[in-house]
Backbone as CSV, one residue per row, in Angstrom:
resi,resn,N_x,N_y,N_z,CA_x,CA_y,CA_z,C_x,C_y,C_z
1,MET,153.744,58.303,-79.271,153.772,59.480,-79.849,154.941,60.024,-80.590
2,ALA,154.795,60.508,-81.674,156.259,61.335,-82.627,156.476,62.425,-81.725
3,ARG,157.885,62.605,-81.729,158.258,63.919,-81.110,158.395,64.954,-81.898
4,ARG,157.976,66.147,-81.652,158.120,67.306,-82.504,158.976,67.982,-82.376
5,GLU,159.703,68.493,-83.396,161.120,69.451,-83.218,160.424,70.632,-82.859
6,ASN,161.166,71.249,-82.089,161.205,72.620,-81.777,161.955,73.546,-82.306
7,SER,161.796,74.102,-83.043,163.099,74.944,-83.966,163.494,75.689,-82.854
8,SER,163.200,76.357,-82.100,163.455,77.134,-80.971,165.065,76.255,-80.160
9,HIS,164.960,75.243,-80.239,165.992,74.263,-79.365,167.016,73.683,-80.299
10,ARG,166.779,73.829,-81.524,167.714,73.550,-82.317,169.131,74.105,-82.061
11,ARG,170.263,73.538,-82.418,171.636,73.921,-82.487,171.844,74.740,-83.533
12,ARG,172.325,75.914,-83.452,172.417,77.069,-84.738,173.904,76.613,-84.975
13,THR,174.312,76.671,-86.154,175.691,76.883,-86.298,176.455,78.197,-85.907
14,PRO,177.648,78.186,-85.717,178.329,79.064,-85.104,178.340,80.159,-86.425
15,SER,178.156,81.561,-86.142,177.836,82.291,-87.289,179.109,83.503,-87.075
16,ARG,180.062,83.361,-86.056,181.340,84.216,-85.766,182.196,83.911,-86.910
17,VAL,182.540,84.917,-87.432,183.736,84.895,-88.483,185.300,85.140,-87.809
18,SER,185.806,84.085,-88.510,187.414,83.707,-87.665,187.823,85.227,-87.750
19,ALA,188.675,85.561,-86.624,189.541,86.879,-86.794,190.792,86.318,-87.430
20,SER,191.329,87.549,-88.018,192.422,87.296,-88.960,193.834,87.780,-87.931
21,ARG,194.719,87.076,-88.029,195.782,87.259,-87.227,196.905,87.748,-88.394
22,VAL,197.502,88.842,-88.021,198.758,89.833,-88.660,200.125,89.399,-87.754
23,LEU,200.871,89.137,-88.103,202.270,89.408,-87.509,202.675,90.739,-88.106
24,VAL,203.567,91.390,-87.289,204.017,92.624,-87.974,205.395,92.787,-87.313
25,VAL,206.662,92.589,-88.150,208.076,92.863,-87.496,208.319,94.042,-87.624
26,CYS,208.824,94.841,-86.634,209.030,96.175,-86.822,210.651,96.522,-86.083
27,CYS,210.875,97.683,-86.399,212.354,97.741,-85.911,212.365,98.828,-84.859
28,GLY,211.270,99.126,-84.041,211.431,99.486,-82.636,210.283,99.795,-81.832
29,GLN,210.586,100.404,-80.872,209.549,100.416,-79.933,208.562,101.132,-79.999
30,THR,208.649,102.237,-80.535,207.772,103.417,-81.103,206.816,102.419,-81.901
31,GLU,207.211,101.823,-82.997,206.137,101.115,-84.070,205.478,100.318,-83.047
32,GLN,206.116,99.426,-82.243,205.454,98.313,-81.790,204.224,98.955,-80.589
33,ALA,204.634,99.993,-79.942,203.362,101.049,-78.929,202.233,101.365,-79.897
34,TYR,202.655,101.845,-81.122,201.327,102.311,-82.107,200.662,101.113,-82.588
35,LEU,201.356,99.969,-82.606,200.665,98.530,-83.325,199.904,98.028,-81.922
36,ASP,200.233,98.067,-80.926,199.491,97.581,-79.809,198.218,98.482,-79.592
37,GLY,198.489,99.910,-79.569,197.239,100.835,-79.605,196.309,100.590,-80.817
38,LEU,196.661,100.549,-81.750,195.899,100.177,-82.904,195.036,98.491,-82.927
39,LYS,195.564,97.658,-82.491,194.993,96.673,-82.256,193.812,96.780,-81.364
40,ARG,193.863,97.414,-80.314,193.117,97.651,-79.389,191.583,98.443,-80.045
41,LEU,192.098,98.870,-81.172,190.660,99.502,-82.070,190.061,98.722,-83.116
42,SER,191.192,97.318,-83.262,190.738,96.719,-84.664,190.676,95.468,-84.305
43,LYS,189.276,95.137,-83.414,188.869,93.838,-83.048,188.026,93.220,-84.032
44,PRO,187.850,92.220,-84.511,188.573,90.993,-83.932,189.693,90.668,-84.637
45,VAL,190.612,91.564,-85.055,191.912,91.485,-85.885,193.035,91.334,-84.787
46,THR,193.777,90.176,-85.035,194.777,89.997,-83.638,196.091,90.327,-84.388
47,VAL,196.835,91.471,-83.939,198.166,92.031,-84.318,199.053,91.856,-83.590
48,LYS,200.062,91.243,-83.876,201.101,91.038,-83.065,202.556,91.572,-83.242
49,PRO,202.754,92.789,-82.677,204.213,93.153,-83.333,205.407,92.675,-82.778
50,VAL,206.239,92.337,-83.180,207.609,91.793,-82.686,208.900,92.721,-83.418
51,VAL,209.481,93.194,-82.404,210.497,93.967,-82.431,211.777,93.611,-82.856
52,LYS,212.582,93.607,-83.795,213.722,93.179,-84.390,214.761,94.315,-84.760
53,VAL,215.759,94.336,-84.281,216.733,95.170,-84.690,217.559,94.703,-85.692
54,GLY,217.803,95.303,-86.802,218.526,95.193,-88.046,218.022,96.055,-89.270
55,SER,218.784,95.664,-90.469,218.439,96.555,-91.697,217.157,96.280,-92.079
56,PRO,216.522,96.928,-92.766,215.469,96.624,-93.392,214.994,95.348,-94.175
57,ALA,216.344,94.872,-94.707,216.273,93.608,-95.550,216.420,92.442,-94.509
58,GLN,217.329,92.561,-93.471,217.199,91.752,-92.082,215.705,91.561,-91.933
59,LEU,215.363,92.649,-91.353,213.767,92.421,-90.971,213.019,91.379,-91.997
60,VAL,212.687,91.881,-93.174,212.219,91.222,-94.020,212.632,89.444,-94.323
61,ARG,213.693,89.224,-94.099,214.099,88.012,-93.823,213.628,87.306,-92.732
62,TYR,213.672,88.170,-91.598,213.353,87.506,-90.350,211.668,87.017,-90.072
63,ALA,211.021,87.989,-90.890,209.706,87.785,-91.138,209.389,86.635,-92.049
64,ALA,210.169,86.196,-92.956,209.872,85.258,-93.980,210.421,83.906,-93.172
65,LYS,211.340,84.157,-92.225,211.705,82.814,-91.476,210.735,82.452,-90.125
66,MET,210.047,83.315,-89.893,208.757,83.430,-88.996,208.053,82.790,-89.632
67,ARG,207.268,83.170,-91.084,206.510,82.473,-91.881,206.652,80.896,-91.951
68,GLU,207.847,80.357,-92.051,208.055,79.306,-92.641,207.882,78.264,-91.364
69,ASN,207.855,79.054,-90.299,208.312,78.132,-89.013,206.788,78.090,-88.276
70,ASP,206.259,78.937,-89.020,204.526,79.214,-88.367,203.579,77.991,-88.482
71,ARG,202.940,77.565,-87.782,201.876,76.418,-88.269,200.743,76.632,-88.497
72,GLY,200.135,77.916,-89.331,199.002,78.548,-89.586,198.344,79.435,-88.150
73,GLY,199.484,79.910,-87.690,199.075,80.817,-86.631,198.768,82.304,-87.099
74,PHE,199.366,82.762,-88.343,198.925,83.948,-88.714,198.661,83.972,-90.234
75,ASP,197.600,84.933,-90.690,197.483,84.911,-92.147,198.360,86.030,-92.939
76,GLU,198.660,87.008,-92.297,199.528,87.930,-93.063,200.996,88.197,-92.047
77,TYR,201.695,88.487,-92.905,202.981,88.862,-92.545,203.492,90.172,-92.999
78,TRP,203.762,91.144,-92.028,204.284,92.399,-92.316,205.677,93.008,-91.871
79,CYS,206.390,93.790,-92.540,207.260,94.384,-91.839,207.357,95.815,-92.033
80,VAL,207.444,96.844,-91.199,207.590,98.268,-91.023,208.724,98.441,-90.584
81,VAL,209.433,99.304,-91.406,210.836,99.618,-91.642,211.123,101.091,-91.896
82,ASP,211.985,101.959,-91.490,212.436,103.174,-91.849,213.645,103.152,-93.101
83,VAL,213.620,104.173,-93.463,214.757,104.148,-94.712,216.101,104.911,-93.896
84,ASP,215.812,105.717,-93.136,217.140,106.332,-92.407,218.218,106.182,-93.428
85,ASP,219.253,105.435,-93.039,220.456,105.481,-93.684,220.737,104.349,-94.670
86,PHE,219.385,103.445,-94.980,219.779,102.159,-95.660,219.345,102.304,-97.016
87,ASP,219.755,101.183,-97.831,219.227,101.058,-98.974,217.982,100.183,-99.086
88,ILE,216.990,100.982,-99.154,215.541,100.119,-99.025,215.315,99.267,-100.355
89,GLY,216.027,99.500,-101.283,216.059,98.400,-102.617,215.919,97.072,-102.108
90,GLU,216.846,96.920,-101.254,217.148,95.435,-100.950,216.123,94.845,-100.237
91,ALA,215.721,95.431,-99.227,214.370,95.186,-98.523,212.946,94.892,-99.484
92,ILE,213.009,96.205,-100.167,212.210,95.736,-101.337,212.000,94.781,-102.165
93,ALA,213.409,94.187,-102.497,213.288,93.147,-103.409,213.351,91.820,-102.420
94,GLU,213.403,92.009,-101.167,213.444,90.575,-100.306,211.938,90.241,-100.244
95,ALA,211.261,91.567,-99.968,209.743,91.458,-100.017,209.020,90.797,-101.056
96,GLY,209.416,91.112,-102.154,208.666,90.714,-103.389,208.934,89.483,-103.453
97,ALA,210.208,88.935,-103.090,210.571,87.538,-103.409,209.926,86.837,-102.510
98,THR,209.595,87.159,-101.070,209.381,86.326,-100.000,207.828,86.223,-99.851
99,GLY,207.228,87.343,-100.314,205.919,87.569,-99.996,205.604,88.311,-98.787
100,ILE,206.316,88.993,-98.231,206.117,89.458,-97.108,205.630,91.085,-97.612
101,SER,204.855,91.670,-96.754,204.317,92.822,-97.234,205.016,93.912,-96.318
102,LEU,205.463,94.815,-97.197,206.315,95.662,-96.647,205.746,97.323,-96.324
103,VAL,206.107,97.801,-95.253,205.783,99.175,-94.750,206.906,99.857,-94.768
104,VAL,207.108,100.966,-95.608,208.227,102.059,-95.609,208.026,103.330,-95.184
105,SER,208.760,104.088,-94.317,208.644,105.400,-93.782,209.961,105.819,-94.145
106,ASN,209.753,107.106,-94.621,210.804,107.851,-95.438,210.933,109.171,-94.643
107,PRO,211.676,109.546,-94.027,212.789,108.911,-93.767,212.735,107.719,-92.387
108,CYS,211.606,108.144,-91.757,211.410,107.339,-90.388,209.841,107.123,-90.101
109,PHE,209.437,106.432,-89.018,208.398,105.942,-88.607,207.458,107.597,-87.949
110,GLU,208.450,108.319,-87.721,207.777,109.767,-87.301,207.080,110.417,-87.939
111,VAL,207.134,110.353,-89.209,206.506,110.881,-90.455,205.143,110.472,-90.660
112,TRP,205.053,109.268,-90.047,203.452,108.789,-89.976,202.649,109.088,-88.858
113,LEU,203.462,109.484,-87.695,203.006,110.176,-86.505,202.768,111.801,-86.568
114,ILE,203.413,112.227,-87.521,203.240,113.865,-87.781,202.151,114.088,-88.479
115,LEU,201.813,112.622,-89.645,200.555,112.880,-90.451,199.073,112.646,-89.666
116,HIS,199.012,112.531,-88.351,198.135,112.276,-87.483,197.767,113.836,-87.268
117,PHE,198.649,114.702,-87.188,198.331,115.920,-86.972,198.318,117.181,-88.091
118,ALA,199.134,116.587,-89.064,199.305,117.885,-90.466,199.732,117.239,-91.380
119,ASP,199.709,117.904,-92.546,200.346,117.585,-93.552,201.849,117.685,-93.604
120,CYS,202.510,116.850,-94.505,203.942,116.761,-94.260,204.576,117.054,-95.384
121,MET,204.969,117.881,-95.998,205.006,117.801,-97.750,206.848,118.162,-97.756
122,ALA,207.445,119.102,-97.029,208.705,119.470,-97.041,209.532,118.214,-96.579
123,SER,210.716,118.026,-97.292,211.584,116.819,-96.901,211.962,116.874,-95.612
124,ILE,212.329,115.785,-95.133,212.885,115.766,-93.321,214.325,115.042,-93.795
125,SER,215.453,115.988,-93.228,216.581,115.905,-93.192,217.064,114.529,-92.587
126,SER,216.521,114.089,-91.348,216.826,113.029,-90.494,216.030,112.665,-89.454
127,PRO,216.034,111.254,-88.904,214.808,111.125,-87.832,214.899,111.956,-86.897
128,LYS,216.147,112.657,-86.376,216.037,113.590,-85.426,215.214,114.616,-85.819
129,ALA,215.380,115.391,-86.915,214.619,116.291,-87.610,213.095,116.106,-87.295
130,ALA,212.752,114.782,-87.775,211.359,114.046,-87.737,210.871,114.076,-86.173
131,ALA,211.362,113.894,-85.560,211.199,113.874,-83.952,210.703,115.112,-83.512
132,GLU,211.736,116.099,-83.840,211.704,117.235,-83.556,210.399,118.066,-84.281
133,ARG,210.408,117.521,-85.085,208.992,118.162,-85.892,207.553,117.825,-85.087
134,LEU,207.695,116.382,-85.025,206.402,115.671,-84.308,206.360,116.445,-82.720
135,ARG,207.436,116.844,-82.126,207.212,117.559,-80.755,206.390,118.819,-81.131
136,ARG,206.264,119.312,-82.055,205.448,120.421,-82.093,203.941,120.194,-82.162
137,HIS,203.290,118.849,-82.222,202.168,118.424,-81.970,202.048,117.408,-80.740
138,LEU,203.188,116.703,-80.581,203.220,116.155,-79.387,204.227,116.169,-78.352
139,PRO,204.153,117.570,-77.658,205.367,117.914,-76.890,206.139,117.026,-75.976
140,CYS,205.406,116.130,-75.245,205.980,114.850,-74.708,206.369,113.645,-75.423
141,TYR,206.571,113.624,-76.829,206.829,112.819,-77.511,208.520,112.218,-76.908
142,MET,208.763,110.763,-76.695,210.138,110.585,-76.697,210.064,109.000,-77.615
143,LYS,211.230,108.751,-78.435,211.380,108.035,-78.904,211.424,106.701,-78.162
144,GLY,210.540,105.733,-78.499,210.147,104.395,-77.774,209.098,104.545,-77.055
145,MET,208.622,105.502,-76.798,207.166,105.811,-75.927,206.231,106.668,-76.787
146,LEU,205.324,105.785,-76.513,204.331,106.511,-77.478,202.689,106.169,-76.594
147,ASP,201.826,107.423,-76.623,200.355,107.185,-75.805,199.732,107.088,-76.867
148,PHE,199.241,106.087,-77.900,198.191,106.006,-78.909,196.979,106.570,-78.353
149,ALA,196.533,106.818,-77.563,195.442,107.499,-77.053,195.215,108.855,-77.985
150,LEU,196.464,109.754,-77.834,196.794,110.689,-78.296,196.350,110.873,-79.800
151,LEU,196.792,109.484,-80.670,196.620,109.272,-82.068,195.161,108.812,-82.575
152,ALA,194.467,108.316,-81.923,193.466,107.093,-82.180,192.280,107.920,-82.937
153,GLU,191.895,108.925,-82.379,191.020,109.825,-83.210,191.214,110.432,-84.690
154,ARG,192.688,110.544,-84.755,193.407,111.262,-85.917,193.926,110.170,-86.684
155,VAL,193.534,108.593,-86.660,194.226,107.956,-87.781,193.525,107.955,-88.854
156,ASP,192.074,108.099,-89.312,191.745,108.596,-90.454,192.319,109.487,-91.347
157,LYS,192.677,110.515,-90.729,193.067,111.705,-91.157,194.746,111.351,-91.711
158,ALA,195.655,110.518,-91.045,196.578,110.090,-91.285,196.961,109.568,-92.413
159,VAL,195.586,108.617,-92.546,195.605,107.527,-93.671,195.270,108.467,-94.999
160,GLU,194.541,109.659,-94.982,194.137,110.274,-96.072,195.455,111.052,-96.424
161,ARG,196.284,111.513,-95.456,197.537,112.519,-95.858,198.454,111.556,-96.282
162,ALA,198.787,110.418,-96.188,199.918,109.599,-96.201,199.800,109.068,-97.626
163,ARG,198.356,108.509,-98.127,198.005,108.234,-99.291,198.221,109.482,-100.245
164,ALA,198.045,110.766,-99.919,198.322,111.784,-100.853,199.517,111.943,-101.182
165,LEU,200.553,111.380,-100.241,202.235,111.984,-100.330,202.878,111.007,-101.809
166,GLY,202.596,109.699,-101.508,203.150,108.663,-102.584,204.404,108.250,-101.920
167,ALA,205.530,108.113,-102.959,206.825,107.588,-102.449,207.660,109.201,-102.322
168,GLY,208.865,108.867,-101.726,209.794,110.166,-101.601,210.182,110.343,-100.148
169,ASN,210.468,111.451,-100.306,210.869,111.643,-98.586,210.075,113.290,-98.586
170,PRO,209.130,113.392,-97.667,208.615,112.412,-96.795,207.471,111.605,-97.184
171,SER,207.676,110.053,-96.582,206.475,109.454,-96.862,206.119,108.108,-95.886
172,SER,205.114,107.617,-96.180,204.886,106.396,-95.108,203.771,105.731,-95.815
173,ASP,204.087,104.021,-95.883,203.154,103.487,-96.221,202.542,102.648,-95.162
174,MET,202.447,103.224,-93.956,201.874,102.358,-92.968,200.254,102.628,-93.250
175,TRP,199.735,103.486,-93.747,198.251,103.352,-94.076,198.075,101.887,-94.485
176,ARG,198.797,101.413,-95.612,198.343,100.417,-95.882,198.105,99.222,-94.940
177,LEU,199.121,99.095,-94.151,198.635,98.125,-92.961,197.538,98.442,-91.930
178,VAL,197.375,99.727,-91.957,196.068,100.388,-91.117,194.794,99.966,-91.786
179,GLU,194.891,100.004,-92.932,193.625,99.667,-93.771,193.087,97.986,-93.684
180,VAL,194.440,97.298,-93.886,194.380,95.905,-93.575,193.764,95.619,-92.326
181,VAL,194.429,96.047,-91.106,194.009,95.836,-89.879,192.622,96.171,-89.360
182,ARG,191.934,97.454,-90.163,190.416,97.993,-89.766,189.635,97.218,-90.665
183,LYS,189.856,96.748,-91.936,189.042,96.294,-92.590,188.359,95.010,-92.118
184,HIS,188.927,94.320,-91.343,188.106,93.104,-90.912,187.264,93.401,-89.829
């Protein structure tokens, strides 16, 4: 007697879409804490923040070197940098030449955090002034320590506000990385 195939016992091909892996080189622990929080919201994307001290151009070169040594572990490579007192033009040129995606916050990453709470149109004179402005919304804010849970529900608003700013002081391209992480 011939064996009948029972369609309910057939092996199915996996339908799981492979997760995207994004490596982000950033310049500080505040950025790392934010990215660690963001990755918890963005499954199945794997976001690995790596803190590296240096100028924005040095961070871009470091990310490019990491990509060269990577054996297929990451799909995208990003750098998150502050303008601070650096000539950001060198980092932009390096990123263009090496194919590293670049997020620039002017004057600093705290601008991105402020945008979670309010519009930020007036120029900010320094990272210290940005931190003081951020403390109006997050009184407990300390550089390097960030509770992402206080920001999670406000990410969409920050993206909207940052997109509206464009380049200059204040500004942040962080919305681009957030959208990449959340699109998967």
